[in-house]
C-alpha positions in Angstrom: 33.5 -4.9 -43.8 31.9 -5.4 -40.4 30.4 -2.8 -38.4 33.5 -1.2 -37.2 32.1 0.4 -34.0 31.1 -3.6 -33.4 34.4 -5.0 -34.3 36.5 -2.1 -32.7 37.0 -4.8 -29.5 36.3 -7.9 -31.0 39.1 -10.5 -32.2 38.8 -13.8 -33.1 35.3 -13.9 -31.8 35.7 -12.7 -28.8 34.7 -9.4 -27.3 37.4 -7.5 -25.5 35.0 -5.0 -24.4 34.9 -5.2 -20.8 38.9 -5.8 -20.7 39.2 -2.9 -22.7 37.3 -0.9 -19.9 39.1 -1.9 -17.1 42.6 -1.4 -18.9 40.8 2.3 -19.3 41.1 2.6 -15.6 44.4 2.8 -15.7 44.9 5.5 -18.0 42.3 7.8 -15.8 44.3 6.9 -12.7 47.6 7.5 -13.8 46.3 11.1 -15.6 44.3 12.2 -12.3 48.7 11.7 -10.8 50.0 13.5 -13.5 47.4 16.1 -13.4 48.0 17.2 -9.7 51.8 17.0 -10.4 51.4 20.0 -13.1 49.5 22.4 -10.7 52.7 21.1 -7.6 55.1 23.6 -9.1 54.0 26.7 -8.0 52.9 25.7 -4.6 56.6 24.6 -3.8 57.8 28.4 -5.3 55.8 30.0 -3.0 55.9 27.7 0.1 60.3 27.3 -0.1 60.9 30.2 -2.1 61.8 28.4 -5.2 62.6 29.9 -8.9 60.6 28.4 -11.9 63.3 26.4 -12.9 64.3 25.0 -9.5 60.5 23.7 -8.8 60.7 22.1 -11.9 63.0 19.4 -9.8 59.1 18.3 -9.1 59.0 17.2 -13.2 62.6 15.9 -12.9 61.5 13.5 -9.8 58.2 12.4 -11.9 59.8 11.2 -15.0 63.1 10.3 -12.9 61.0 7.3 -12.3 60.0 6.5 -15.6 63.3 6.7 -16.8 64.8 4.6 -14.5 61.6 1.7 -14.4 61.0 1.5 -18.1 63.5 -1.2 -18.6 62.5 -3.3 -15.7 59.1 -2.7 -16.2 59.7 -3.9 -20.0 61.4 -7.1 -19.1 59.0 -7.9 -16.2 55.9 -7.5 -18.1 57.4 -10.0 -20.5 57.9 -12.4 -17.9 55.1 -11.6 -16.1 52.3 -10.8 -18.7 50.3 -8.2 -18.9 47.9 -9.3 -15.9 50.7 -9.8 -13.1 52.7 -6.3 -14.5 49.4 -4.5 -14.1 48.7 -5.6 -10.2 52.3 -5.0 -9.5 52.4 -1.4 -11.1 49.6 -0.7 -9.3 50.9 -2.0 -5.8 54.2 0.4 -6.4 51.9 3.2 -6.3 49.9 2.6 -3.2 53.1 2.7 -1.7 54.1 5.8 -3.3 50.7 7.1 -2.4 51.2 6.1 1.5 54.4 7.8 1.4 53.1 11.0 1.5 51.9 10.3 4.9 55.5 10.7 6.5 56.5 13.0 4.1 54.1 15.2 5.3 55.7 14.8 9.0 59.0 15.6 7.7 58.1 19.0 6.7 56.2 20.1 9.6 59.3 19.6 11.1 60.4 22.4 9.0 58.5 25.0 10.9 60.1 23.7 14.6 63.4 23.8 12.9 64.2 20.3 13.2 64.8 20.0 9.3 65.5 22.1 6.7 63.4 23.3 3.7 65.7 21.4 1.4 65.1 17.7 3.5 61.2 18.3 3.0 61.2 19.0 -0.6 63.3 16.1 -1.2 60.6 13.8 1.3 57.8 14.9 -1.2 59.6 14.5 -4.7 60.9 10.8 -3.1 56.8 10.5 -2.9 56.5 11.6 -6.3 59.3 9.5 -7.7 57.6 6.2 -6.6 54.8 7.0 -7.7 55.6 7.7 -11.2 57.8 3.8 -11.3 54.7 2.4 -10.7 53.0 4.2 -13.3 55.6 3.4 -15.0 54.6 -0.2 -15.3 51.2 1.0 -15.9 52.1 2.9 -19.4 54.8 0.8 -20.1 51.9 -2.4 -20.1 48.8 -1.0 -20.9 49.4 1.5 -23.9 50.9 -1.7 -26.2 47.8 -3.5 -24.5 44.8 -1.3 -25.7 46.6 -1.8 -29.3 46.0 -6.0 -29.5 42.1 -5.4 -28.1 40.8 -5.9 -31.4 41.2 -5.3 -35.1 45.0 -4.5 -36.0 43.7 -1.4 -38.2 41.9 0.2 -35.1 45.1 0.2 -33.2 45.7 3.8 -33.0 41.8 4.3 -32.6 41.8 2.1 -29.4 44.9 3.6 -27.5 43.4 7.2 -28.4 40.1 6.2 -26.9 41.6 5.0 -24.0 43.8 7.9 -23.8 40.3 9.9 -23.7 40.0 8.6 -20.2 43.5 9.9 -19.6 42.0 13.4 -21.1 39.4 12.9 -18.4 42.1 12.2 -15.6 43.9 15.2 -16.2 40.7 17.2 -16.2 40.2 15.9 -12.7 43.5 16.2 -11.6 44.6 19.9 -11.2 41.2 21.1 -9.2 41.9 18.6 -6.7 45.9 19.4 -6.8 44.3 23.6 -6.5 41.7 22.1 -3.3 44.4 20.9 -1.2 47.7 22.6 -2.3 46.5 25.8 -1.9 44.0 25.1 0.8 43.4 28.5 3.1 42.5 28.3 6.8 40.4 30.8 8.4 43.3 32.9 8.8 44.0 33.2 5.0 47.1 31.7 5.9 48.0 28.5 3.2 47.4 25.2 4.6 48.8 23.0 1.3 51.5 21.7 2.7 49.8 20.3 6.0 47.0 18.6 3.5 49.0 17.9 0.1 48.9 14.2 1.6 45.3 13.4 1.7 45.1 13.3 -2.2 47.7 10.7 -2.8 46.7 8.6 -0.2 43.6 8.4 -2.0 45.6 7.4 -4.7 47.1 4.8 -3.3 43.6 3.3 -1.7 42.2 3.6 -5.2 44.8 1.4 -6.9 44.8 -1.0 -4.6 41.0 -1.4 -5.0 42.0 -1.5 -8.7 44.7 -4.2 -8.2 42.1 -6.4 -6.8 39.5 -5.9 -9.5 42.4 -6.9 -11.7 43.2 -10.0 -9.6 40.0 -11.4 -10.3 39.6 -10.3 -13.8 40.0 -11.9 -17.5 42.7 -10.4 -19.1 44.2 -12.1 -21.5 47.9 -12.1 -22.5 47.3 -11.3 -26.6 50.3 -11.9 -28.9 50.9 -9.0 -31.0 51.3 -9.6 -34.9 54.6 -10.1 -36.1 54.6 -7.9 -39.4 58.9 -7.8 -39.7 59.0 -11.2 -38.6 61.4 -10.2 -35.8 60.3 -13.9 -34.3 60.8 -16.2 -36.6 63.6 -18.9 -35.8 66.8 -18.1 -38.0 65.6 -14.3 -38.2 69.0 -12.3 -38.7 70.5 -10.1 -35.8 69.6 -6.9 -38.1 65.9 -7.9 -37.0 66.5 -6.3 -33.8 63.6 -3.2 -33.0 66.9 -0.9 -34.0 66.7 -1.5 -37.3 63.6 -0.3 -38.0 63.3 3.6 -38.2 60.1 4.6 -37.3 60.7 3.0 -34.0 64.2 4.4 -33.1 62.5 7.7 -34.6 59.3 7.5 -32.1 61.5 7.4 -29.4 63.1 10.5 -29.9 59.1 11.9 -31.2 58.1 10.9 -27.9 61.2 12.4 -25.8 60.4 15.8 -27.5 56.5 15.6 -27.2 56.2 14.5 -23.7 59.1 17.3 -23.2 56.8 20.0 -24.6 54.0 18.5 -22.8 55.8 18.9 -19.5 56.8 22.1 -20.1 53.0 23.6 -20.3 51.4 21.8 -18.2 53.4 22.5 -15.3 53.9 26.4 -16.1 50.0 26.6 -17.1 49.4 28.5 -13.9 52.6 30.9 -13.9 51.9 31.6 -17.9 48.0 32.3 -16.3 49.1 34.6 -13.3 51.5 36.7 -14.7 51.1 36.6 -18.2 47.3 37.2 -18.6 45.7 40.8 -19.6 44.4 42.8 -17.1 41.4 40.9 -16.1 38.0 43.5 -16.8 36.4 44.8 -13.2 33.2 44.1 -15.1 33.4 40.7 -15.1 34.0 40.0 -11.1 30.5 42.1 -10.9 29.3 39.9 -13.7 29.9 36.8 -11.3 34.0 35.7 -12.3 34.7 33.8 -9.1 36.0 36.3 -6.4 39.1 34.0 -4.9 40.2 33.2 -8.9 41.2 36.7 -8.8 43.6 38.9 -7.0 44.4 42.7 -6.8 47.8 44.0 -7.0 49.5 46.7 -5.9 48.4 49.1 -9.1 44.5 48.3 -8.6 44.9 45.7 -11.7 43.0 42.3 -11.2 45.0 39.7 -12.1 44.6 35.8 -11.9 45.3 34.4 -8.7 46.8 30.5 -8.5 43.8 28.7 -7.1 41.9 30.6 -10.3 44.5 29.3 -12.6 44.7 26.0 -10.6 40.8 25.4 -11.4 41.3 26.9 -14.8 43.7 24.1 -15.7 40.6 21.6 -15.9 39.7 24.1 -19.0 42.9 23.8 -20.8 42.7 19.5 -19.9 38.7 19.9 -21.0 40.7 21.2 -24.9 42.9 18.3 -24.2 40.1 15.9 -23.7 38.0 17.2 -26.5 40.8 17.0 -28.9 41.2 12.9 -27.8 37.8 12.5 -28.8 37.3 14.2 -31.6 41.1 12.9 -33.1 40.0 9.4 -32.3 37.3 9.8 -35.1 39.9 11.2 -37.7 42.2 8.2 -36.6 39.1 6.1 -38.3 39.3 8.0 -41.5 42.7 9.2 -41.9 45.9 7.7 -41.7 47.0 8.4 -38.0 51.0 9.6 -39.1 49.2 12.3 -41.5 46.9 13.3 -38.4 50.2 13.4 -36.2 52.1 15.5 -38.7 49.4 18.3 -39.0 48.9 18.6 -35.3 52.2 18.8 -34.5 52.5 21.6 -37.1 49.7 23.3 -35.8 51.2 23.1 -32.2 54.4 24.9 -34.0 51.9 27.7 -34.8 50.2 28.0 -31.6 53.5 28.3 -29.4 54.8 30.6 -31.7 51.6 32.8 -31.2 52.0 32.5 -27.3 56.0 33.3 -27.4 54.7 36.6 -29.8 52.8 38.1 -26.7 49.4 38.8 -28.3 47.3 39.3 -25.3 44.2 37.5 -25.1 45.0 35.6 -28.7 48.2 34.1 -27.0 46.2 33.2 -24.1 43.9 31.7 -26.3 46.5 29.6 -28.2 47.9 27.8 -24.8 44.6 26.2 -25.1 44.4 25.5 -28.2 47.9 24.0 -27.9 46.3 21.5 -25.2 43.9 20.3 -28.1 46.7 19.8 -30.8 48.8 17.8 -28.1 45.7 15.5 -27.2 46.2 12.6 -29.7 50.3 12.8 -30.1 51.8 10.2 -27.0 49.2 7.6 -28.3 49.3 8.1 -32.2 53.8 8.2 -31.8 53.1 5.4 -29.0 51.1 3.1 -31.8 53.6 4.0 -35.2 56.6 3.6 -32.9 55.2 -0.4 -31.5 53.7 -1.1 -35.5 54.6 -4.5 -36.4 57.4 -5.5 -33.8 55.5 -8.6 -32.5 56.2 -9.9 -29.3 59.0 -6.8 -29.2 56.6 -4.8 -28.5 57.0 -5.0 -25.2 60.5 -4.1 -25.2 59.6 -1.7 -27.7 57.2 0.0 -25.2 59.7 0.4 -22.7 62.1 2.3 -24.3 59.2 4.6 -25.5 58.4 5.1 -22.1 61.8 5.9 -21.5 61.5 9.0 -23.9 59.4 10.5 -21.2 62.5 11.5 -19.7 62.3 14.4 -21.9 59.8 15.9 -19.0 62.4 16.1 -16.9 65.1 17.5 -18.9 63.3 19.8 -21.5 60.7 22.1 -18.5 64.2 23.2 -16.5 65.2 24.9 -20.0 61.8 26.3 -20.1 61.8 27.4 -16.6 65.4 28.7 -17.1 64.1 31.1 -20.4 61.4 32.0 -18.1 63.2 33.5 -15.5 65.6 35.2 -17.9 63.0 36.8 -19.9 59.5 35.7 -19.0 57.0 32.9 -19.4 55.6 33.9 -22.9 59.2 33.8 -24.3 59.4 30.1 -22.2 57.1 28.8 -25.3 59.8 28.7 -27.6 60.9 25.6 -26.0 58.2 23.8 -26.3 57.6 25.2 -30.5 61.2 23.4 -31.2 60.0 20.2 -30.1 56.9 20.3 -32.0 58.9 20.6 -34.8 60.3 17.0 -34.6 56.8 15.8 -33.8 55.8 16.8 -37.3 59.1 15.8 -38.5 58.8 12.5 -37.8 54.5 12.5 -38.3 54.9 13.8 -42.2 57.6 11.1 -42.4 56.6 8.0 -40.6 55.2 6.3 -44.3 58.9 6.1 -45.6 60.5 5.2 -42.4 58.1 2.3 -41.8 58.2 1.4 -45.6 54.3 1.3 -44.5 51.2 3.5 -46.2 49.2 3.5 -43.1 48.8 1.2 -39.7 46.8 -1.3 -41.8 49.4 -2.8 -43.9 53.6 -3.0 -44.4 55.0 -3.4 -47.8 58.4 -4.3 -47.2 60.9 -5.2 -49.7 62.4 -9.1 -50.1 59.2 -10.4 -47.9 
């Protein structure tokens, strides 16, 4: 067998490593956007006096863009090919980023009494939604594309390596968001509403720059292998992608996974500022950043919004560590078994958060990031396995399942409003139960022992 490291990006004698690196830049870009989104909720809770459930409209607008554009993106990706589809997606992301300039102007009119706070909120949500539509193109195309940039047996490994760049973006996004969303002037007043546009305009400029690179780069349109013979002439009608349980349940598993991810990510700051045990004064005197803490009416030290937003980078560091170590595990063990194990461990982690066990529960929040790390790309690779040219269409439906991130956080926020943030973790716990079920049973659904080979009766 050829050396795995050398053959990871080689297909039919063609070295696709540079193409893979270019595609990885897309994963980094959309992760930075997503990371900023996840620290935006608390900003609007304070700026516009919204409840946790109401602030989840940020996630709703974000994932609504995915839902609305996933099918058009899948259709256009099939017609345009990988390269032109990626350039179109980047252009839409840039337009969404530039929209934050007029959105910020609209928000400034609130203080003059010219428009309502609701109008300003909708203006920002519109920008979030447009960016998400562009990201939909990128995710619909880039995720399946990574699986064909080399030998099939390393499909899950490649997509997880690419998603490691995604993990790096998640680390970068929160502190960028925290810097601009929770900035203060010399008088100590929050200026986040005036500076919120800066990172998004920057994203728009970077998106256009990447689009130019892709325009001149060699991005081959590689056809995925058709293990289920869906594209053979005269194939029966039953050979629809919907006739394959491993794909259908991947759509459901992705829905519940993204629901859990969006809920945990978006309420991380709320959890850390409300549920963290009191911070010992000795920590502050020992060098704990002063702007990371605030003193309550009772004199108890707690984590500030800015401190929590910065601490989110540590959580995403756990996420990235999980991606990197998970990629190594996926080269040795069956992807579906690793997925099932990680999901089961996250059921346990979120249950311990729900139980409010002090610092142990806090540690479990960070562990949940680690075990979530491989889920999205692995579900993706397992879901499109063996679907040939129809993988682009299947990819669109799996991306559409991201809509779970728009719906379930509102339920998690409702539970948190009624009880507390710890109790809200019961929602993602049940989501991980379904992901574990899919992972442990994928072999039965797909009639394949692993991603390396399929065994079908009658073929």
